[in-house]
N, C-alpha and C positions, 0 to 999 in steps of 0.2 A: 503486672507488666507482661505484655505479649512476648512469647518466646521467639527465637530466630525463625523457626519454621512457620509460625503464625504470620510473622512479618512477610516471609517469603511467599506464603500462600496468598496473602492480601495483595502483594505486589504483582504476582503472577495473574491474579484475577483482574486487577486493573489493566495489565498489559493485554490479556486476552480480550476482555470486553471493550476496552478502549480502542484497540486496533480494529476489532470487528465493527464497532460503531463508526469509526472513521472510514473504513472501506464501504460501509453502507451509505455514508454521506457522499462518498465519491460516486457510487452507483446512482444515488438519487439525483445528484447534480447532473450527471450524464443524461439521465432520463428527462430532466427538465430542459435540456438544451435543445432549442429549436432554431432551424435556419430561417433567415429573413432575407429579403433582397439586399440589405445593407450589411449583412454579416450573420449575427445570431442574437437570440433573446432567451432569457430564462422564463419558462412558464411553469409555475408550480401547480400541481393538481393532486388528486387522490392517488394517481399512479406514482407521483414522486414519493409519497409517503409509503406506498406499497413497495417501491423499489428500495427505499431506505431499509425497511424492515426485512425484506427478502435478502438484500445484499448483506446485511449484518448477520442474518440467520445462516446464510451460506458460508460466510467467512469464519463464523464462530468455531466450527470443528477444525478448520485449517489452523487457526491460531492456537486452538487448544492442543492440537497435535504438535505444533512447533514448540510450544512452551513446556508441555508435560510428557510428551512421548519419550521412551527410553530407546526406541528403535530408530537407528540412523536412517534406514530406508523410508520409514513413514515420514520423518521430519523433512528429508529431502524431497519427497513427493509433494508434501503440503507446501514447502517453500517454492517448488517449481510451479505449483498451481497459483500461489499468490503472486509470483513474479510475472507469470503469463497474464493473469487478470490485470495486473498493474500496468503492464505494457499495452494491453488492450485498451485500458481506460486512459492511458497517455495518448494513444493515437486515435481513439474514437472520435473526438471533436474535430478531426480533419474532414469529417463529412459536411461540416458547415462552412468550410473555407472555400471561397471562389477559386476556380482553376488558375486564374492569373496570379494568385497570391501564393501558390504552392511553394515557389522557389524561396522567397524570404521566410516563409513559415518553416520549411525544412532546414534552412540555415539556422534559424532560431532553435529548432528542435535538436539540431546536431550540437549546438553550443550547450544546450541544457543537458543533454545526455553526457557530453564530455565533462561538464562541471560535476554532474552526479557521479560519474565514474571516478573522478579525482577524489571526490569526497569519500566515496566508498573505499577506495584504495587507502586513503589516510586513516579511516576508521579501522580497517583491517590491520594496518601496520600497528596502530596504537593497541588494538586487541592483542595482537601477537607479543608486543612489547610487555604489556601488563601480565600476560600469561607466563611469559618466560621469567619475568621479575618475581612473580608469585612462586614459581617452581624453585627458583634459586633461594628465595627468602623464607 
């Protein structure tokens, strides 16, 4: 039967490699996004596969630092890099949006950012609740 540390190591590996692969998929989908006269299209190519692999390879050290590093400064730097890349990936598809549709798209983006902020706040409150409960118990 695996020990607690073996389970933690396996879970941490799943987290690091899973998030790295997911970020690679985001980068690959952004590479495959092409503007068309009616909006956009997805065109898969060899560059899409290269973007997937490169994106996952670039993000792997960041997620490794976030999960395994004891240094608060390194974790914050890696988290900052991930957040900035995530925001860039969030707004990068705006290049295929026609100028006359910017207003409704930005309204939708504002709603999405607000919803994600509320969710993040709720998760932070839950985290603090469980941490304080763990310290008391």
